[in-house]
C-alpha positions, 0 to 999 in steps of 0.5 A: 500500500505504501508503494502504491501511494508513491506510484499513483498521481492521486492518493488512492482511496482504499476500502475492504478488509485487512489487518492493523498494518493495512489500517495504518495505511488508510484502510478502514476494515469492514470487520475484524480480519479475525472473523475470517482468518480460519485455516484447516477443514474443521475450523472452516466448517465450524466458522462457515456461517460467519465466513459466508455472511462476511463474503456477501457483506464484502461483495455488497460493500465492493459494489457500492464502492465502485472500485477501479481495481480489486486486489485479493490477498491470500485466504482463497476460501474467503477471497475467491468467492468474493472475486467471482461475484465481483467479476460477475457484477463488474466484469471490466474491473481488473482483479489481482490475486496477491499470493497464489493458492497452493495449486502446485500442492493440491487441487491443481484444477483451481489454476485454470478455473481462476482465469475466469475471475483473476487477471493476474497472480502475484506469486511469492515463490519463484517456481509458481509462474511456471506452475500456472503456465503449465496448468493453464492458469492466469498470468502470473509474475514472481514479485518476491516474498515479503520476507526479503524486505526484512533482510536489513531488519534481520541483520540488525537483530544481534544474537550477542545482545539476546544471549547476554539478556537471557544469560546463555553460556557461549558454549551452550547448544541453542535450539529454536523451537517453533511449534506453530502460531495456531492453538490446534497445531501447538497442541499437536506438536508440543508433546512430541517436541517436548519429549524430543527435547528431553531426549536431546538433553541427555545427549547435550547437557548444555541445551538451551531452548528458545521459543518465539511466541505469539500472544494468542498461544503464549499461555498454551505453550507455557502450560504444555512446557510446564513439566519439561525438565528445562525451562524454555526461554519464551521470546516476544516480538520480531526483534528477539525472534530473529536474534534467536535465529541468528544465535541458534545452532539448529531449529525444530519447527512446524511446517509453514512460512517460518521454514522460509524465514529459517532458510533466509537466516541460514538456520539448519532445521528439522521440520514436523507437522501433525494434521487433524483427522479431516485434513489427514484424510485428504492427504492423497490429494496432495501432489507436492514432494515436500511441505517445507517451503525452503525445500520447494524453493530449492527444488530438493528435499534438503531439510528433513520433515516428519509428518503424522505418525513419523513425528516421533521423539526418537526420529526428531532427536536423531535428525536434530543430533546430526545437525549439532555435529560435523556430519554430511547431513549438516553439510548438505543443509549448509549448502542448501541454506546458501542457495535459498536466498539466491533463489528468492532474491530480486535484483534492484527492487523489492517485493512491494515495489514489484507488486505495486508496479503490476497493480498500477499497470492495470490501473493505467489500462 
């Protein structure tokens, strides 16, 4: 939004749905974003009446606003029904989709269907334009992942300051643990993660565990780690989180965007995930070779992942222990980590500038 304001001759007027950062740039959200911020089949079904109500409310507001352009952002279960209805009522208004649905992982037929109501997809992952081309999807351009723009900030998050603040010995093994940001995934992962940490501590007495926490799951993480034999350091805010990444010897992480953050900060990692029964029943529909974003960017399964019944303490510990010694597994990850940044970086521009440039090109048409 800031980049758009720089590109346009007249200051843009925004309407729609968004979070606090977008509201700081002048958007007055129709309703709290949390009303539709759902993920997972069970959560979607339980919140379906609210989501449907908000879809129609948003469509009505968009038609009244008479927009020059519509930008939908991620959350395809919410944004795509809105885009379809706006296209039927306002067929000449361009619709841009910022963040491609994961058509490369499952339900690939969505790509072709999107051509009827999306004019251009702004991709966050470098392989997505080719995927849309192969699947007959809309025009798609890689604009870069927003994490790229945090690089300068990440470099400023000094590990020495955090180490001193937490009184962590220099020769300690520093393990960053990332059990997720949603209650359900935290509940599923904290038990095997905790048992793995207990086993790892037997091998590495000087083990320190750092857990960046979101306010929404902080109490849950405190409760689930209360019986651990070591007390983890709970970290708040982006600055401490990235300082922990810069300090860490390795990470144990839930699958998600954080694996790309770890890749960009060059932290060796072991990744795990456990789904609910409804989502797991659909696993055969998933065609992607990995659920780790850093692996997908590299096109190779460099970072080990342990899913469902394979997410056991013994397997997690064995994989982590290999990263805490000079092993072929560590060397392979270090080589891969050196390539992640090269794969996602843009030359001479930023993701927000690239995204704004495409949006304004449709406005000029």
